[in-house]
N, C-alpha and C positions, 0 to 999 in steps of 0.2 A: 343380089349384091355379092361382092367378094369380101374377103376378110384377110387382113395381115395382122398376125399376133407377134409382137416383138417382146421377147423376154430377155432382160438385161440381168445376167447372172450376179447374184449377191449385191445388187445395186442399193438395196435398202441399207440404212445405217442409223447410228445414234448421234446425238449432238456431241461435238468435240471441242474441247477447250482451245485446241490449236487452230480451229476454224471459227473462232468467236462464238462458240456454243451453237454452231450450225452443223447440219449434216453436209456431207459432200454434195448431195443434190441441191440443197438450199444455197450452198456457197458457190457452186459452179454457175457459169454464164450459159443459160439454157433458153434462149428466146423461142426456139421451135417446140421444145417440150412444154413451155408455158402456153404457147399458142394452142397446142393440142388440148391442154387442160381447159383453156378458155372456150374452145369450140365444142368440147365434149362433156361427158359426165364422169365424175371422179369418185374414188372411194379407196378403201384399203382392203387388203385381202390376207387372210391367214392361209398360206399354201396347204397346210395339213389341217390343223385346228389351233386355236389360241394357245400360245405358250409352248408349242411343240417345235423344236428346232428341226427343220426339214433337211434331209439330204437332197442333193440336186436331182437324184433319180426319183425319189418318192414325190418331190414337189412337182416335177414335170408330169409324172403319171397323173397326179391329182389335177393339174392344170388342163390336161387333155381329157379329163372327165372320168378317170379310172381310179376308184378308191384304193389307195396304196395299201390299206389294211387288208384288202381282199386280194389284190393282184400283184403285189410286190414279191418278186422271187429272187432278190439279190442283185447287187450292182454289177457283178462280174459279167453276167450275160449281156447287159446293155453295152458295156464297154467293148465286148468282143464283137457284137453286131455292128457297133458304130465304126469300127476300123475295118469292116469287111470280112471278118471271120465267118465261116460257114458253120454256125452252131446248130446242132441237131438235138432233138429231145434225148435226154439221158446223158448228154455231155455236160461237164461242169466247167464253168469259166470263172476266172478270178481276175481282178485288176491288180496291178502292182506298180511299184516304183523302182527305177534304178536308184540305189541309195548308197550312202557311205556309212560304214561301221568301223569300229576299231577291232583289235584282235580278240576282244572279249565279246564281240557282237553287240556292243552298245552303239546305238544309232547316233552318229555325229550330224548327219543331215539326211532327212527322209527323202530329199529330192536331188541329192548330189549336185547342189547349186542350181536347181530347177531346170536348166537347159542342158541337154545331153545330145549335142549334134552327132556324136558317134554311135547313136542308139542302134542303128542297123548293124554296125560292126560288133557291138557287144551282143546283140541278139543272135547273131550267127553262131556265137560260141555256146549258146545254151538251147537252141531250138531242137526239136525232135528228140528230146531226152527220154530214154526208156529207164524207169526206175528199177533198181535192183530188188526192191521189196514187192514189185508188181510188174513182172516182165510182159504181161499182156496189156499193158497201158503205155500210151505215148503222150508226152506233153509237148504241145505245139505253142510257140510263142510268136508274138507280133508286136513290134514297138508302135507307140502312138505318138502324140505330141509331147513336146518338152521332155520330161523325165518319166513319162508313163509307158506302161507295157501291159498287154493283155496276154493271158495264157488260157488254153483250154486243155482239159484232161479227157482223153478219148480212151474208152475201154469199158469193160463190164463192171457191174457192182460198185457204182460210185454214188456219192451223196453230197448235196450242197450244204448239209448241216454240220459245218466245221467252223472253228473259230479263226480269227485273223492272226497272221504272223506279224503284221505291221503294228507296232505299239502306238503309233501316231504321236510319239513323243521321243525325246532324246534319252531313252532308256534301253535296256537290253531287249532284243527282239523276242517276241513271244513264241512259244511252242504252239503248233496247231493242235487243237484238241477236238474230238468229236463232240457235237452238241446234243446227241442222243445216244442211245445204247445199241444202235444198229451196227452190224459188222461192216456195212457199206461206209458209214461215217468214220468208223475206226480206220478202215483201209485207206480212205481218202486223206485223212489227217496224216497218216504215215507217209503217203506219197508226197504230200505237200512239204512235210518236214525234210524229207530226203532231198527234194528238189531245191529247197532253200539253201541247204548246206552245200549242195552241188554248185549253185550259182556263186556262192561266196568263194569256193575253192578255185573255180575257173576264172571268174572275173578279176579277182585280186592279182592273179598271175599274168593278166593280159598286158602286153607292152603298150597298149593304147593308154593305159594309166600313167606310164612314164611321161608321155607327151603332155597329158593333162597336168601332172605335177609341175613340169617345167613351165607351164603357162599359169601357174598358181591357181589351178582349178582342183577341186576335190576329186579323188579317185572314185570310180564307179566299181564297187566291190561286192555287191549283193543285189538280189531282187527280193523285196519284201511284199508279201501278198495280203490281200484282204478282199472282202465282199464276194465270197463264193456264191454263185447263182446259176440259174438255168433260164430257159426261154419262158416268159409268161404266156399263158393261154388266154388271149383276149379277142373279142370281136373287134374288127378293124374300125377305126374312126370313119373311114369312108362308107362302110356298110351301115354304121349307126345313124349317120346323118345324110346318106346319099349324096356325097360330095367327092370331088377330086381334091386331095390334100397333099402338099409337098412341104419339104423342110430345107432350110439353109442354116448350116452350122459348121463350126470348125472343130469343136471338141468331140471326141468319140462318144462320150456318154450321151450327149444330147442327140447325136445322130442315132445312137442305138435305141433310146427310148422312142424317138419318133418312128424309127424303122419297125420297132416291136408293135406299135399300135397301127401300123399300116400306111404310113406316109411314104411318099416317094422322094428320093434325094435330088437336090439341085446343087451341083458342085460350083463353087466360086473360087477362081484363082485368087490367092492372097488371103483366103479365110483360114487363118492359122490356129485359131482357138486361144491366142495369147493377146497381150496388149498391143502387139504390132499388127493385129488383124486389120484387113482393109474393109472397114465398115461401109464405106461409100460403095464399094463393089457389091457388097451384100444388098444394100438398098436398091441399087440399080438392077441387080439380078432379080430381086423380088418384083420390081415394076415390070421387067421384061417378061416375067412368067405369070403375071396376073391373069392374062386372057385365058390361058388353058388350065387354070386352077380356080377352085372356089375358096380355098383356104391355104395360106402360106404361113408357116411357123418360121420366124427368123430369130436366131439365138446369138447373143453377144456374150462372150465369156470374160473379157478382160477386166470388167469391174470387180469380179470376184477374185481374180488373181491378185489384183492390186490390194484388196482388203486383206487377203491371207498374208501378203508380204508386209502389211502395215504401212502402205504407201498412200498417204492422202493425195500427194501430187499426181500419182498415176491414176488413182481413182477419179479425181476431178478431170484429168486429161481424157480418160475413157468416156466419162459422162458427156463431155463437150464434143467428143467425136460422135457419140450416139446422137447428140442434138443435131449435128450437121446432117447425119443420115436421115433423121426424121424430117428435117427441112426439105431434103431432096424428095422424099416420099410425098410430103404434103403438097409440094409444088407441082407434082405430076399425077395426082389422082383426083378424081371427082368424088367428093364425099357423098353424093347421091348414089354412087355405084360401089364405093369401096369403104369398108369399115377399117379403122386402125385402132388396135388395142395395144397398149404398152404397159408393162409391169415388170416385176422382178420375181425370181423363183424363191428367194429368201433374203433375209437381212444378214449381212456380214459386216459387223462393225470393224473398221480398220484399226481403231485405237483400243489397246488393251486386249480385247477378246480375240480378234483376228480369226474368228470362226463363225459358223452359222448360229443364229439365235432364233428364238421363237417370236420375235416381233412381227407384226403385220407389215406388208409391203404396199407402196403406193400403186394405184391402178387408175388408168384413164381409158375410156372407150369413146372414140370420136367417129361420128357419122352424122349425116344430116337428119336421120330419123331418131336420134337420141334426145332425151329431155335434158337440156343443158342446165347446169347449176351456176353458182356464183364464184366458183374457183377460177382464179386467174393465173395461177402458177403451179408447177408440178414439183411436189416434194412430199415427204412423209407427213408433215403437219398439215399442209394445205389440202391434200387429197382426202385426209380424214374428215374434212368438213363438207365433202361432196355428196351428191344425191344418190350415189350407189350405196352409201353406208359401208358396213363391214360384212364382207362375204367370205366364204371358204373357197379354196382352190377348185374343188370339184364342181362348183357352181358356174365357174367362169365360162367354160366351153358352151354350156347350155344358153347362157345369156347372149354370147356371140352368135350362136347358131339361130336363136330366135330372132335377133335383130336382122340377120341376113336372109330370113325366110326359109330356114332349113329344119325347123322343128315341126312335130305333129301334135295335135291336141290330145291331151290326156283326159279320157272320159268322153261322154256323149256330147 
């Protein structure tokens, strides 16, 4: 059998007064997701463990079967891999945002309005920087989607054990500090601090910002960094299960995690990683590539973006777009030959919290050989009543691989 794993980022939610005490999933019109639940076996999943709010990086590692407490090496490395940076052992990568600060370096908007179409122009002003405090080091930068950017620090005597500059709030940016007593961590923190002030000086003077201001858009006047990391050392998912595995994603992080565990990229025109992403193109591409793959991971980011923005309307819109994609897949696969699993990597309540929480997420596995339950619709509450019960993220890939005949007996 083949398997398609669909992960809808941040799709899980909590009941909202504005939605008649329903979650966006329960409120949205989802006939195809409901059909998937009716035909399959349902449950809920703690991506890491109960009550632990997962990062998207750690949750995906877990969903792919790699214990994040053992294998997680920081988000920056995944972001860099995901946008095609050639990251080698010993090099340090960080993820960052083009952001807006005032003269006192107090953050006004961590995302400079979220969308930065001039990202490549801004990036050209800061790329290949050689810091004065370490002239044997070079900082290479590469813009990603929306407001995001990745950097890698190339040179000797570096360490990922440094703190974040990004305060993740509208307060003054943090100083980067070493997280241990090593000279390498101290040196790396000094490099990051110098680079941060350099980006502020150069970007705020850019004439590109004059154009943005005339269009009533926020200026891009700093890069704030977080998530220093390296490449994780893991056995590939293909070797573990003797499969051919590929991924479809728009966001750099998800490409990076999939790449790090040994999956192959499938590029889809229109896969933006935002709420404007072409989910139908993703679904069609998954179908077109099933024959030459045993396992396809398909990621959709827009549900999470809508939650972080506090938009119920956009979250429901994204859920209904996903529903249409699921309908396309259901209509074009034979469930005797193809397993479909759909879940989320974490819960992101759009109301009040607007960030990841430790709630479990809904899960359904649909194939002809699963033991179906009595669940008739797909939501946080209904899936909790299903036959899978409550599992942890690291269990999911083993359940999928067992159902498609790719596991080996443990013991005699």
